[in-house]
FITORNU-171419 format. One record per residue (C-alpha): residue in three letters; x, y, z. Coordinates in steps of 0.1 Angstrom, whole numbers, plus 5000, padded with zeros to 4 digits. Layout:
BEGIN
ALAXYZ...
***
This chain:
BEGIN
MET683109847497PRO685709967512LYS689509847505GLY689809767537THR690509957575PHE693210177581GLY694310357615VAL696110587626THR697010757663THR698511087678PRO700011027713ILE697211067737TYR698411407751TYR699411487784ILE697011797797ASN698711987818ALA698512287791ALA696712357760PRO698212247730HIS700612427710LEU702512377675GLY704012067682THR701111897696ALA699512067667TYR701811947641THR701011587651THR697411607651VAL697311737615ALA700011507600ALA697611217615ASP694711377599THR696311457567ILE696911077561ALA693311017577ARG691311227553TYR693811087520GLU693410727526ARG689310777530MET689310897497ASN691810677488GLY688910377494TYR689710247530ASP687710267562VAL689910487586SER689810527623PHE692010817639VAL692210807673THR693511067697GLY692711207731THR694211327767ASP696011147791GLU694511267827HIS696111047851GLY699411057870GLN701211207902LYS701911537884ILE698511627873ALA696911557912GLU700011777923THR699012037896ALA695112017904GLU696112047941LYS697912327941ASN694912517915GLY692512427945MET690512167924THR690211807922PRO692311647899GLN689111527876ALA688011887881TRP691412047870CYS691311787838ASP687711837829SER688512207827LEU691412177803ALA689811877778PRO688312117761ALA691012327751PHE692412027728THR688511967712ASP688612287710ALA692012347690TRP691912037669LYS688012147658THR690312477648LEU692312337627ASP689612117608ILE691011737624ASP688311477616TYR689111257639THR687010917646ASN687410867682PHE688811127710VAL689710897744ARG690011077774THR692010867799THR689310947830GLU686510767808ASP684810447820ARG685510287788GLN689510367790THR689110187827ARG688009897816ALA690209867790VAL693109927810GLN691809627840LYS691309417809PHE694609437794TRP696709407822SER694509147840ASP695108947817LEU699008977819TYR698208947854GLU697108597849LYS699308527817GLY702308577847TRP704208907832LEU703609077865TYR705209057901LYS705309277927SER708509437945ALA709909777960TYR711709997935GLU714710197938GLY715510417914TRP716110757897TYR712510917892CYS711211247874VAL708011367878HIS707511627856GLU708211307826GLU706711057849THR709410817840TYR712110627856TYR715810637846ALA718810477850GLU721410597863SER723810597829ASP720710757808LEU721011077832GLU722711397825LYS724611627850ASN723612007850GLU726312267861ASP725412217898GLY726611847894GLU722911727899PHE721511397877VAL719011567854CYS716511407834PRO717611367797ASP714511457780CYS713111747800LYS716611857820ARG714911887855PRO716611757884VAL715411377893ARG715011247922TYR716010917942GLU713310707953SER713710417981SER710610448003GLY710310108000GLU706810137985GLU705909797967ASN704709847930TRP703609577901PHE706609507876PHE705909457839LYS708909157828LEU710109407802SER713909257805GLU712708907792PHE711909097757GLN715009217747ASP715608927724LYS711808957712LEU712009307706LEU715509297685ALA714309007661PHE711109217659TYR713009467645ASP714709297621GLU712109097607HIS710109457606PRO712309737594ASP709409987589PHE708409947624ILE710110237635ARG710910547610PRO713010747602VAL715810517599SER717510737628ARG715010687653ARG715110297646ASN718810287650GLU717910477686ILE716110237696VAL718409937687SER720910037703PHE718510127735VAL717509787739LYS720909607732GLY721809797762GLY719509627781LEU716209627795GLN714509657833ASP712009517843LEU709309817845SER707209967873ILE703609977859SER701610067896ARG701810317924SER700310337957SER701610627969PHE698510827953ASP695610757945TRP695010987913GLY694610667884ILE693010367875PRO692810077901VAL694609817895PRO691609507900TRP693709247919ASP695709497946GLU693109727963GLY695410067967HIS697510077939VAL696710227907PHE698410197874TYR701210407866VAL700510677836TRP701910487805ALA700510167813ASP697310367811ALA697710597782LEU698810317752ILE695910127762ALA693710457750TYR695010317715LEU693109987716THR690010227739GLY689510397706ILE688810117684GLY686209937706TYR689209717726GLY687109587758ASP683909747749PRO680609497747GLU678709797727ARG681409797700GLU681609397692GLY683909297665GLU685409657660PHE688509547675GLU689509267657ARG688109447627ARG690209757636TRP693509647650PRO696709647642MET696409967630GLN699010127603TYR700810387621HIS701610557656PHE702310937650VAL704711097679GLY707011317686LYS710711167686ASP710511227726ILE708610927735THR709710647706ARG711010487738PHE707310437746HIS706410367716CYS708910117704VAL709809947731ILE707209917761TRP704409957738PRO705409647715ALA706509417745MET702809487759LEU701609367730MET704109057727ALA703108967761ALA699009037757GLY699308767724LEU698309067702PRO700009187667ILE701709487665THR700809797649GLY702709897615THR704610187621VAL705710417644PHE707110737631GLY708710977654HIS709211287640GLY711311587648PHE710711887664LEU709612207655LEU712012467663VAL711812827668GLY715113057666GLY716812737668GLU715212617701LYS712512337706MET709012497711SER708112477751LYS705612617769SER708412617799LYS710712827775GLY707713067764ASN708012987726GLY705312807722ILE702913007699LYS699312927700PRO697812737665ALA694713007665ASP697013297665LEU698913197632VAL695213047621GLU693813407626VAL696413487604PHE697013277578GLY693213057580VAL693212727588ASP693912537553ALA697612747550TYR697912647585ARG697912307578TYR699412367545TYR702812487560PHE703212277582MET703211937559SER704612077530ASP707512297544VAL708212147572ARG709711767563PHE708111527587GLY710911297606ALA713211607608ASP713111867629GLY712412157615ASN712812537616ILE709712737614SER709113107614ILE706313397604GLU708613477575ARG709113167563MET705313087564THR704613407544GLN706613317518VAL705312987512TYR701813107519ASN702713357492ALA704613137466ASP702412827467LEU698912957476ALA698513307465ASN700313337433THR699812977421TRP697112787435GLY694613097445ASN695713277414LEU695412987390CYS691512907403SER690913317400ARG692013327366VAL690713077352PHE687013097363ASN687113427357MET688313387322VAL685013117315GLY682713367333LYS684013647308TYR684113417277PHE681013157283ASP678813337301GLY680513097337LYS679412807316VAL682012527313PRO683112497277ALA682412147253VAL685312087238PRO685112027201SER685311677187LYS688411777167PHE690311827196ALA689811517210ASP693411387203ALA695011707205PRO698611737227ASN697811797261PRO700511877286LEU698011887316LYS696711577309ASP699711387309ILE700911527344ALA697611467360ASP698111117346SER701111027363LEU699611257398TYR697510967416GLU701110687412LYS703210987427TYR701111117454ASP700010747464ALA703610677466CYS704411017487MET701610937513ALA702710557515ASP705910677530VAL704410967550ASN706411197529PHE703811487528THR706411747515ASP706911567482ALA703011467481ALA702411857480ALA705411947457ALA703411657433VAL700711867431GLN702412157433GLU703912087395LEU700912017380ALA699312397398SER702712567387ARG702012417347VAL698712457347ASN699612807356LEU702412817323TYR699912657302VAL697412967307GLU700313207298GLU701113037264SER697512987253ALA696713297259PRO692713257257TRP692513637258ASN693913637229LEU692113307213ALA688813527224LYS689313787196SER688613537167GLU685913377160GLU688213117146THR689713017175GLN686212977197GLY687212597201GLU690612647205LEU689812847233ALA686712667247TYR690012357248VAL692112557268LEU689812667291TYR688212327297ASN691312157304ALA693012407326ALA689112427348GLU689512007349ALA693112077359CYS691912257392ARG689412027394ILE692011747399LEU694211967421ALA691312037444LEU691011667448PHE694911617458PHE695111897476ALA692311817499PRO694011617527PHE696011907531MET693312177528PRO690012037531ASN688012377534THR689612517499SER689412167481ALA685212197489GLU685012557479VAL686512487444PHE684012177441ARG681212427451ARG682712687425LEU682612387397SER679212327405LEU680111937418GLY679711727445ALA680811707481ILE684711627482ASP684011497513GLU682011227500VAL684811107473ASP686310727481ASP688310697449ILE690310927446LYS692510727417ALA689310697396ALA687711047402SER690711227394VAL690711017359TRP691211327333GLY687911437316GLN685311427343LEU684611817348PRO681011807330ALA680412067303GLY677812327310ASN678712377347ASP678212647365VAL681112807370GLU681613097399LYS684413307403GLY684313397437ASP686713617459PRO690513577461LEU690813197476PHE694613367494PRO694713677491ARG698413777493LEU700013897527ASP702614117534VAL704613997565LYS704914357577ASP701614357583ILE701214107606GLN701714097643LEU701613867668
***
C-alpha cells in the first residue's frame, strides 16, 4: 500500500513558443521530485500542460494566418516532444483548450459566482498584452523614452479605458486572510526571499481582479454571461485541479484523494499569481491550499536571464545531443541550486560532466564491473563468512545515505542530495584504490579478501544507482541491468531497497560500454 498521495505541478506553460532551458529546468525539477517520491512509496500525481487561451494567442494566430486552435495544435507537440526527450514522466498533461478544462473552469467560477465573490464593472488601468496582466501605476517602470513599461517583460503597457465591462473577483477582501495564512504556513512560499516579496506586496494593498474579457472570444465562455470569456490566468490556474480529476465525472473521488498537492514549482516571475491570486481563489471556493509554492531563480547566460526574445534561449535538445539526457538532467539539478539564479555555460556543464559522471560514477562502474568479470568470471562474488563483521567504510556511509538524501529532497535541495550520493561514489573509488584488488588477485591466500572488496564495491554501485535514479533514470536502469537486477522503476520503498547487502551473489555482471565517455569542451559546437 502507498504511504499516501504526493502531488507536484509545473506551471501550465504559455504556448507562445517551444520550451527552452528555463521551462525545461522547472519540468526536470518536478520530474526529479516526482520520481523520488514514487520510489519513496507515494502515489504520485505530476501535472503539467499548456496554457492556450488569451488575446496574445489570438493575435499571433491571426498574424500567422491560422485559427487560434490550429495555432495551438501546431505548437503543443513541441512541449510533449521536449518532455519525452528529457524523460519527463508526468501523470497528466492538460491543454487548456480541452473539454475537461472547460468543464473545470466553468464549475469553479460558477461556484464563486454563486457564493457572491464576483461582480461586474468597467475597468480602467494599465495593461500589458505580452504578460496578459493589469498593473497598478505604482508597479510600473519607465524606459529611456519616459514610457511606462511592464515590470516583468519591460515592454510598453497601454492604458485601457474603453468602458468594457468585465467580471471581477473580490481579491481585495483577502488581504488580511492571506497575511494570516502566510504567518500560519511559513513554508507556503519558498525560498524565504520570495516570501518576503509577496508579504510586502500584499501589505501594500490588493485590487480586485478582472477575470473576464468581452473584447475578444478566444477563451472559455463565462457560463452565466454570454459574450464573456475567462481571463487567461483565471483559466490556467484551474488546470492544476483538472489534472487530478476536478469536475470530471469519470474520475470520481480522485480529486478529493489528491488535493491539496504538496508543490507548485514555478519561476520566480510568476510567484505573485501563485502566492496571492491562487490561494485567494481557493479560499473563496472553500478548498485547501497547496503546501508549498517554490519560486525558483532564473537561468542566466552571460549574466542575462534566458529569453527567447533576446535569442539566448538554447534548446534542450541541442544539449541533450552533446551530453545525453541523464547528464543534462544531472547538471541542472546538481549544479544550479534550486531557488537561486544560476549562471550556466557549456564550459561548466562539461566540467561537471567529466568530474562527477565520467571520472567518478561512470568510471567506478567500469572498474568494478570489469574486475568482477576478470577475477570472478562475471559473477557477483560470495563474501566468505569470516568477513561478516569486518570493518566496512562503504556500508557506514551507505547506511546513513537515505536519511541524508531524504531530508534534502524534503527541503527541495537537489544540489545537496546529489552531493550526498557523490560522497559515497567518491569513497567507493578511494576504497578500490586503497584495497587494490589487482594485488589481492595475485595470491590464493587473499582470494577471500578480493571477493569481499569487490562485493562491497558492486553493492555500493547498486545503492548508488538507486539514489541517482531520480536524477538519471536511464543510467540507473542500465546499472541495474548490468548487475542482473530487476527494473529500477518498480522500486517503491527506496529506504528498504538501499539496506546494505541485497546484491545477490552469483548474479551475472556485464561491464558494457562506458556510461559517460569523457568530453573535451573544445570539441563541442552548438
